N, C-alpha and C positions, 0 to 999 in steps of 0.2 A: 612893277606891281608887287605888292606884298604877297606872301604865300598863304596868308590866312584872311578870313573875313568874318564878320558877325552874321549870325543866322539864328532863327528860332527853330528849335529841334526837339524831337523826341529821342531820348537816349535810353535804350532798353537796359543798358548796363548800370544805370543809375536810378531809373524810375520804374519800379514794378508796375505793370499796366493796371492791375486791379487795386493798387494802393496809392495811386498818384493822379494828378491832373495838371493841366497846363502845358506850356511849352517853355523849355529852357532857352535863354539867350546865351549863346555860346560861340566861341571862336572855332571855326572849322576850316578845313582846307579849301582854298579857292579853286574853282574848276579851271582846267587848262585844256588847250587844244594841243595834241601831240600826234600828228598823223603817222609818224614813224612807229610809235608804240601801238596806236589804235587807228587803223586806216579809216574806220567809220567817222573819225573826227573830221575828215575832209568835208563831210556834209553837215557839220554842226557849226554853231556860233556861240560866242559868249555874250550874254546880255547883262548889262548893268541895270538892276531893277530900280525903277523910279517910285512906283506905287504898287502895292499888293493888296488885294481884297481878302478879307477874312470871310470864309464861306461856311455854310451849314455843315458841310462835311468836315471842315476844320474844327468846328465846334464839337462834332462827334468825336474827333481825336482828342481834343482838349479835355473833354469829360469822360474819355475812355469808353464811349458807347459804340464806336464803329471802327472798322478797318484794322483791328488788331491782327487778324490772320494775314491779311495782305501785306501789312508793314513787316511783320515778323518773318514771313516766308521770303520776302524780297531782300531783307537785310541778311538773312542766312545765305541766300544765293550769292550775295555780294561780299560775304564775309565781313560785314560791318555791324556796328551796334547803334549807329546814329542816323536818323532820317531827318533831312530838312523838309519841313512841311510847307504847304501853300501851292496854289495853282492858278490864281487870278492875278494877272500882272499887266503893267505897262513898263516898258524898259527901252534902253538904248543899246544897240549893238556896238560892242567895242572891239570885237575880233571875229573873223570869219575863217572857216576852213576853205580849202581851195575849190571844192565842189560847190559849197554853199554860195561862194562868190560867183563862180563861173556859170552855174546852172540856174540859180535863183536870183542872182543879181544883188544880193545883200552886201552891204558894206558898213564900215564904222559910221556911227551917228544916225543910222536908220532907226526910226521909232517903231516898235512892234508890240503887239500883244501875242497871245499864244492859245491854241487849242490845247486843252489839258489832257486829251487822250492821244497817246503816241501809238498809232496803229501799225500793224505788221506789214500790210500791203500784200500779203500772200494768201491769207485764208479766203474761203469762198465769199464771205461777206465783203471783204475788201475788193476782191476781183470783180464783183458785180455792182460795186458802187455803194454798198451799205457799210461804209467805213465806220459809222458811228456805233455799230454793233460788232466790231472786230472781235474775233474769238481769242486773239493773242495780244491784246493791247497792254500798254503800260500807262499808268496814271501818274502825272506829275504831282509830287508832294505826298504820294502814298507808296507806289512801287519803285519810283525813282526820286532823286532829290528834287525839291521844289523851290519856290520863289520867295519864301520868307528868308531872304538872304541878300547880301549886297550884289552877288553875281550868280548867274545860273547858266549852265550849258544845255543847249537845246538843239534838236534836229531842225534844220532849216525848213523842212516840209511842214512843220506844225505852226510856223510863225504866220502872223497876219499883220501886214503893213497898216499903220495907223497914222492919220494926219492930225497932229495936235492943234493945227489951226482950225480944223473943222469939228473936232471932238475934244473938249477940255480934258486934260490929263487925269483929273480926279474921277471923271466919268469913264474915260477910255480904259482904265484898268478893270472896269466891270463888264467889259464886252462879253466875256465868257459866260457869266451867270445871266446876263441880259439875253444872251443867245438861247438859254434854256426856255425863257418865256417866248421868244420868237418861234422856236421849234414847236412848242405846245400850241401856240396860236395859229400855226400854219398847217396843222394836221388836217383841219377842215376849213372850208371857206367861211369866214365870219361876216362877210358883207351882208348888212341888213339883218343880222341875227341877234336874238336876245341871248345874253351870256351870263352865267353864274360862275363866280370864282370862289371856291371853297378853300379858305386859307390865304390870308393876306400877309404872309411873311415876306421876305425879300423878293423871292421869285413871283409870288402872288401879286405883289405891288407892281413889279415890272410888267406882269401880265395885264394888269388894268391898262397901262399905257399902250402896250402893243395891241391889245384887242381893239381899243378905240381907234388907233391909227390904222388898223387893218379893216375898219368899217363896221364894227359891232354897233348895232343901233341903240342898245341899252344894256347896262351892266349892273349886276347886283353882286355885292361882296358878302361873304360869310366869315366872320372873324371874332374870336372870343377876347382877344387882347385889345383893350381900349386904345392904346397908343397906335397900334397898327390899323385899327378901324378908323381912327381919326385921319391917319395918313391916306387911307383908301379914299376917304371923302375928299381930301384935298387934291388927290390925283384924278378925281372925276367920276367915281362910281355914281350911278343914279340913286342907288339905295344900298344901305348896309344893314346886315342882320347881326346884331351883337347877341351873345349868349354866354351863359356860364357852363363850361364843359362838364362839370360834375364828374362822376365816376365813369371811367372808360368802359364802353360796351360796344359790341359790333353793330347794334341796331341803329337805324336812322332816327333822327330827332323829328318827331311829328310837327312841332312848331316851325322848325327851320324849313322842312319840306313844304309846309303849307304856305309860308311866306314867299318862297321861291316860285311855287306854282302860281300864286296870285300875281306875282311880278311878271311872269311870262305869259299870263293869260290861261294857259293850261299846261304849265311847265315851260322851261326855257328850251331854246333850240340846242344850246351847247353848254355843258357843265365842265369846268376845268377843276379837277381835284388836285390841289397843290399842297395839302397838309400831310397826307400819308397815314391818317388814322383810319381804322376799320369803319368806325361810325361815319366818318367823313366820306369815305368811298360810297357807303350806302346812301348817305344824304344826296350825293351827286346823282347816283343812279335813279333814286326815287324822284328827283326833282326835274328830270328832263321830260319833254313831251314825247308822245309816241313818235318813233322814227328819229329821235334825237341822238346826239353824240355826247359821249363822256370821254374826256381826255384825262388819262391817269398819269400824273407826274410825281405826286407825293410818294415818298419812299420810307417804309418801315419794314423791319425784318419780321419773320414769323408767318404763321398761317392766318389767312383772313376768311371770314364768312360772308358770302353774298346773300343778303336777306331777300327772300322770295325770288329765287333765281329764275324761275319760270317767267317772271314778269319781264326780264331782260329780253327773252326770246319772243314772247307773245306781243310785246309792244314794239318790237323791231329796233331796240336800242343798240347802238354800236359803241363798243369800248375800244379805245385806242391807247396804247402805252407809249410813253415818250421817255427817251433816255438821251441825255447830252444834247449835242447839236449835230445836224447833218453837215459833214465837212466837205466843202466849205460853203455850201448853199446857204445855210443858216447865217453864217458870218456875213455874207454879202448882203442879205436882207437886213440884218442887225445894223450894219454900217450905214445903209441907206436911211434907215429910220433915225439913227442917232445924228446923222449929218443934216437931216431935213430941218429947215428953219420954221416949217409950218406947224409941226405937231408939238413943239416945245418940250419934247421928251427929255432932252438934256437938262434943261432948266429945272424940270420937275424932279428929276433924279437928284440933282445937286441940292436944290432948295428944300425938298421935302424928305426924301429917303436918307440923304446925307446931312440933313439939318444945316445946310450951308457950311459944313465942316466942323460945327460946334460939337466937341466931344466925340466926333466920329473919325477923326484923322489923328493918328498917333505916330510921332517920329520915333524911329527905332532907338535913338539916344535916350528917349524918355520912357522906354518900355519898362513897366513894372507889372509883375504877374497879377497881383490882386487888383490893381487899377484897371488893367486890360480886361480881366474877367468881368468886372463891373460894367465896362463899356459894352462888351459883346452881349451881356444880359439885358442891357438897357436900350440898345439900338438894333434895328434890323440889319444894318451893314456898318462895318468898321473897316477903315483902310490904314495900312501901315506905310509910312513914308520912309524911304531909304536914302 
């Protein structure tokens, strides 16, 4: 094996964070297993990446909106200047450490995806089973090197076996973000419920499919982007509310709230906030019925204002926050949903969200910064083939 590989990286020695954007295609050291030098390598594997999904957090790094502190502090700790980005993958194991093989049964040619949060296993959250909120986690592609590369070294305990005969590879590389939607939709029982989805970006579109598969009786989407709104309709929402966002404010939009209230009869049972804007959070809270549930997944930094806060308490509205995936309960549910032939989720992801691969799948040999940026701005999900 050669000592170097191609990867998409952020290099702080060459790209000033505030004055740059994008990811460099660069040759970087190929990861190796060396148990004599690092005994922890016994529990690790080398994965040859097949497909890697470009995520919203990757977009934040691309445009330098997110994760500077985490990337810089982790690079300083490692005495490095280059971070390989990316955390959504499907790959083939090519080498295993002794413990990874003996304890987990992994071997060469196994096809796997991965949980993107490498948890410590020692903090209180991990010890009581809340590993998805580990207090000392590492995040692939942010605080450790990621999967926008030909090869990646990973702990065996974060891997998830995948059967490519049951889940097509171009969809299987999206199990991690699909799991976000599964986690959001399993916070409360959706069977027979009316559901509103605020924000139909990639995770919001996944949420439409998951909510329907988990028994939601009717679904309304709220989305300003016409392309995403069209996709939401193709994926099966019963109604879509299109709007012009205008100037950002914390206040709810009365027209949106009225439309969702009318759809639900007197508000919907469950509102899933997937956009992360302050106004969208208030739209969601204002749109649920008395005793309803609001699932908060959308993420933006800074302070938020809850409009008419007393209304949340007086009306008995419950707010739930969602981060990542429950490890590995969410993955198990996600696999069952994707492997099912009855819900057609796989086909809808590939045909609609991935546009059957047209302009959404880029081979690393064809990577061009300007072209790739146009693709990520034009499509909810782009995949890199390695």
